[in-house]
C-alpha positions as CSV (number, residue, x, y, z in Angstrom):
1,V,259.4,-119.0,-0.6
2,Q,258.4,-122.7,0.3
3,P,259.2,-124.9,3.0
4,L,262.6,-126.9,2.9
5,K,262.1,-130.4,2.4
6,K,264.8,-132.7,3.6
7,N,265.4,-134.4,0.2
8,T,265.8,-130.9,-1.6
9,A,267.8,-129.9,1.2
10,N,270.2,-133.0,0.5
11,A,270.1,-132.3,-3.3
12,L,271.5,-128.9,-2.6
13,K,274.0,-130.0,-0.4
14,F,272.6,-128.0,2.5
15,D,273.3,-129.4,6.0
16,G,272.2,-126.8,8.3
17,S,268.9,-126.8,10.2
18,G,265.6,-125.0,9.2
19,G,265.5,-122.5,6.1
20,V,263.0,-121.6,3.3
21,I,263.8,-122.0,-0.2
22,I,263.0,-119.5,-2.7
23,S,260.9,-120.7,-5.5
24,E,260.3,-117.8,-7.7
25,I,261.9,-114.2,-8.4
26,D,259.5,-112.1,-10.1
27,P,261.6,-109.8,-12.5
28,G,262.3,-106.4,-11.6
29,S,261.4,-107.2,-7.8
30,S,263.2,-106.1,-4.6
31,G,264.5,-109.8,-4.4
32,E,266.0,-109.8,-7.9
33,K,267.7,-106.3,-7.4
34,G,269.3,-107.8,-4.3
35,G,270.7,-110.7,-5.9
36,F,268.3,-113.3,-4.7
37,K,267.9,-116.3,-7.0
38,K,265.5,-119.4,-7.5
39,G,266.6,-122.0,-5.2
40,D,268.3,-119.9,-2.5
41,I,267.8,-121.0,0.9
42,I,267.0,-118.3,3.5
43,T,268.6,-119.1,6.9
44,N,268.8,-115.6,8.4
45,I,267.0,-112.2,8.3
46,D,268.5,-109.4,10.4
47,G,270.4,-111.8,12.6
48,S,267.5,-113.9,13.6
49,N,267.4,-117.6,12.2
50,V,264.7,-118.6,9.8
51,F,263.2,-122.0,10.5
52,S,260.0,-121.8,8.6
53,I,257.9,-119.6,6.4
54,D,256.3,-118.1,9.6
55,D,259.5,-117.3,10.8
56,A,260.1,-115.3,7.5
57,K,256.7,-113.7,7.5
58,N,257.3,-112.5,10.9
59,M,260.3,-110.7,9.9
60,F,258.4,-108.5,7.6
61,R,255.1,-107.9,9.7
62,G,254.6,-104.2,9.8
63,A,257.4,-103.6,7.2
64,I,257.5,-100.5,5.3
65,P,258.6,-99.8,1.7
66,G,262.4,-98.8,2.0
67,E,263.5,-100.7,4.8
68,V,266.5,-102.8,4.2
69,Y,267.3,-106.3,5.7
70,D,270.7,-108.1,5.9
71,V,269.7,-111.6,4.5
72,K,271.9,-114.8,4.8
73,V,271.2,-117.6,2.1
74,F,272.8,-120.7,1.2
75,R,273.6,-121.2,-2.6
76,E,275.7,-123.7,-4.4
77,G,277.6,-124.7,-1.4
78,K,278.5,-121.6,0.2
79,Y,276.7,-118.8,2.1
80,L,276.1,-115.4,0.9
81,D,275.2,-112.2,2.6
82,L,272.6,-110.0,0.5
83,T,270.6,-107.2,1.3
84,L,267.0,-106.7,0.6
85,K,265.4,-103.4,0.1
86,L,261.6,-103.4,0.4
87,G,260.0,-101.8,-2.7
88,L,256.2,-101.0,-3.2
89,K,254.0,-104.1,-3.6
90,G,252.1,-104.6,-7.0
């Protein structure tokens, strides 16, 4: 993920506050399996708003494989509720 810059937010017609943008999805990753796509803007994880990369990282600090998170993303003009099930790293 990367910080969401104002010009990128405007180009994607996102008028919310905060959020981080998915810059890359690894094939076969938990993100891909959960339906996440490059360009999605993550706005909320498990009911907590995401305003920065640090916010997103803090949500997963201490997480273990198999844990499931509800994630709200903004994609193509609408909000979607996706589920992320953490897998093993590597």
